[in-house]
C-alpha positions in Angstrom: -0.9 55.9 -25.0 -0.2 53.7 -27.8 3.3 53.8 -28.7 3.0 52.3 -32.3 5.0 54.4 -34.6 5.9 57.0 -32.2 9.2 58.4 -33.2 11.8 57.8 -30.2 15.5 59.0 -29.9 17.4 57.6 -27.4 21.1 58.8 -26.6 23.5 56.5 -24.8 21.5 53.6 -26.4 24.3 51.3 -27.2 24.7 50.0 -23.5 23.1 49.7 -20.2 19.8 51.7 -19.4 19.5 53.3 -22.8 19.8 49.9 -24.5 17.2 48.2 -22.2 14.7 51.3 -22.8 15.3 51.0 -26.7 14.3 47.1 -26.3 11.1 47.9 -24.3 9.9 51.0 -26.4 10.7 49.1 -29.8 8.8 46.0 -28.7 5.8 48.3 -27.8 5.7 49.4 -31.5 7.8 52.6 -31.3 10.2 53.8 -34.2 13.3 53.8 -32.2 16.6 55.5 -33.0 19.6 54.9 -30.8 22.7 57.0 -30.7 26.1 56.6 -29.0 29.8 57.2 -29.8 30.7 53.8 -31.0 28.8 52.2 -33.9 29.5 48.5 -32.9 27.5 48.4 -29.6 24.7 50.4 -31.4 24.4 47.7 -34.3 24.6 44.9 -31.6 21.8 46.1 -29.6 19.7 46.9 -32.7 20.3 43.7 -34.3 19.3 41.9 -31.0 15.8 43.4 -31.0 13.1 41.8 -33.2 10.5 44.4 -33.4 8.0 45.4 -36.0 9.8 48.6 -36.7 13.6 47.8 -36.9 15.7 49.9 -34.5 17.8 52.4 -36.2 21.4 53.5 -35.2 23.3 56.7 -35.6 26.4 57.7 -33.8 26.3 60.7 -31.5 28.9 62.2 -29.0 26.8 64.5 -26.9 29.9 66.4 -26.2 30.0 67.8 -29.7 27.5 70.2 -30.9 27.8 69.1 -34.5 27.5 65.4 -33.9 24.3 66.3 -31.8 23.0 68.2 -34.8 23.7 65.4 -37.3 22.0 63.0 -35.1 18.7 64.7 -34.8 18.8 65.7 -38.4 18.9 62.1 -39.3 16.0 61.2 -37.2 13.9 64.1 -38.6 14.9 63.3 -42.3 14.5 59.7 -42.2 11.8 59.0 -39.6 10.1 62.4 -38.5 9.8 64.9 -35.5 10.8 63.3 -32.4 7.8 62.3 -30.1 9.9 61.0 -27.2 13.5 61.7 -26.3 15.3 59.7 -23.8 18.5 61.4 -22.6 20.5 58.5 -21.3 24.1 59.4 -22.2 26.2 60.1 -19.1 29.7 59.3 -17.5 31.5 59.3 -14.4 35.1 59.4 -13.5 37.2 57.2 -11.0 38.7 60.2 -9.1 35.7 61.6 -7.4 36.8 63.9 -4.7 37.8 67.6 -5.1 41.3 66.6 -3.8 42.0 64.1 -6.6 39.9 65.4 -9.5 41.5 67.1 -12.5 39.6 70.4 -13.2 39.4 69.3 -16.8 37.4 66.4 -15.9 34.9 68.7 -14.3 34.5 70.4 -17.5 34.1 67.0 -19.4 31.6 65.3 -17.0 29.4 68.6 -17.0 29.6 68.8 -20.9 28.3 65.3 -21.3 25.8 65.0 -18.4 24.3 68.5 -18.3 25.1 70.4 -21.4 24.8 67.4 -23.6 21.2 66.8 -22.3 20.3 70.5 -22.6 21.6 70.5 -26.4 19.5 67.3 -27.0 16.4 68.9 -25.6 17.0 71.9 -27.5 16.8 70.0 -30.8 13.2 68.5 -30.1 11.5 71.1 -27.9 10.6 73.5 -30.7 9.0 70.8 -32.8 7.2 69.5 -29.7 6.1 72.9 -28.7 4.5 73.5 -32.3 2.7 70.1 -32.2 1.6 70.6 -28.6 2.9 67.2 -27.9 6.0 65.4 -26.7 7.6 63.6 -24.0 11.2 64.0 -22.7 12.9 61.4 -20.3 15.9 62.4 -18.5 17.8 59.6 -16.9 19.6 61.3 -14.1 20.6 59.5 -10.8 19.9 59.3 -7.1 22.9 61.6 -7.2 20.8 64.3 -8.7 18.6 64.2 -5.6 21.2 63.6 -2.8 25.2 64.7 -2.9 26.2 61.2 -2.1 29.9 60.4 -1.8 29.6 57.4 -4.0 28.6 59.5 -6.9 31.4 62.1 -6.4 31.6 65.9 -6.6 31.3 66.4 -10.2 28.8 63.5 -11.0 26.5 64.9 -8.2 26.9 68.5 -9.7 26.2 67.4 -13.2 23.1 65.4 -12.1 21.9 68.2 -9.9 22.2 70.3 -13.0 20.2 68.0 -15.1 17.5 68.0 -12.4 17.1 71.7 -12.5 17.3 71.7 -16.5 14.3 69.2 -16.5 12.3 70.7 -13.8 12.6 74.3 -14.9 11.8 73.4 -18.6 9.0 71.3 -17.5 7.4 74.2 -15.6 8.1 76.6 -18.9 6.3 74.2 -21.3 3.6 72.7 -19.1 0.8 74.6 -20.9 2.2 73.5 -24.4 1.5 69.9 -24.3 5.2 68.9 -23.5 5.9 66.6 -20.6 9.4 66.2 -18.8 10.2 63.4 -16.6 13.5 63.3 -14.4 14.2 59.7 -13.5 16.5 58.9 -10.7 18.1 55.4 -10.6 20.1 54.1 -7.8 22.8 51.6 -8.4 22.3 49.8 -11.7 24.4 47.1 -13.4 25.8 49.0 -16.3 29.2 49.6 -17.9 29.6 52.9 -15.6 30.3 50.5 -12.7 33.7 50.2 -14.3 34.7 53.7 -13.4 34.2 53.1 -9.8 37.2 53.7 -7.4 36.8 50.2 -5.8 36.0 47.4 -8.3 32.4 45.9 -7.9 32.0 42.3 -7.5 30.0 40.1 -9.7 27.7 39.2 -6.9 27.1 43.1 -6.0 26.2 43.6 -9.8 23.6 41.0 -9.6 22.0 42.2 -6.4 21.3 45.7 -7.6 19.0 47.1 -10.3 19.3 45.8 -13.9 18.7 47.9 -17.0 15.4 46.2 -17.7 14.0 47.3 -14.3 14.4 51.0 -15.3 13.2 50.2 -18.8 10.0 48.9 -17.6 9.3 52.1 -15.5 10.2 54.1 -18.6 7.6 52.1 -20.8 4.9 52.8 -18.1 5.5 56.5 -18.2 5.6 56.6 -22.0 2.2 54.8 -22.1 0.5 57.5 -19.9 -2.2 59.6 -21.6 -1.0 63.2 -22.4 -3.0 64.7 -19.6 -0.8 62.8 -17.1 2.8 63.7 -16.3 5.3 62.3 -13.9 7.6 65.1 -12.9 10.1 62.9 -11.3 10.6 59.2 -9.9 13.2 57.3 -7.8 14.0 53.6 -8.3 16.5 52.0 -6.3 17.8 48.5 -5.3 15.5 47.3 -2.4 18.8 47.0 -0.3 20.2 50.4 -1.2 19.7 53.2 1.7 17.6 56.2 0.9 18.1 59.0 3.3 
């Protein structure tokens, strides 16, 4: 599929995987709007991409319903209905066991990683169904396929919720021209590593996946014809265990 002038909205677009995806899709000709909580990183990413359609920015806090509505209203009013949504906003916490975790942190992570993704999907699905065309990419995690200790209790729970959200909705809309892909990255060198209980060395950061690795996979999925859907895909560092 030709991505020229396709309207793309990316949450979590100011850093890491979201920023990498923004670059790939913008360079492929899409009209990309990136959102995140902080304006400065968004502007920095947008300014670094030399594409035919300049990358737009608008702040969004996916834990805040009004902020979500304002972000998508801006895209609709200034660019058009969203053709491709990438849910890339997500967080983790340092205290990852049931014994250590504050119950309020459970609420916060679920609100961002799961409910935030649902709210963003809700913003675009009606239009996609009406047009009988659209693609939603949910950036989950291998922690959404395996309840791994590294991810922690609440992160795994939130990503399992994202998995079910994407799969159940995809089954619902499969005859209406809408495709949904759950992407499960393994370890990726992004700012979320700063919340690891044990600090990550620079050597380790360079040995794992980089944001551009995920972005190249997303570009390939976006370029598939509407008749073809990738329900889910795992991409991990070669050296990371998969059991």
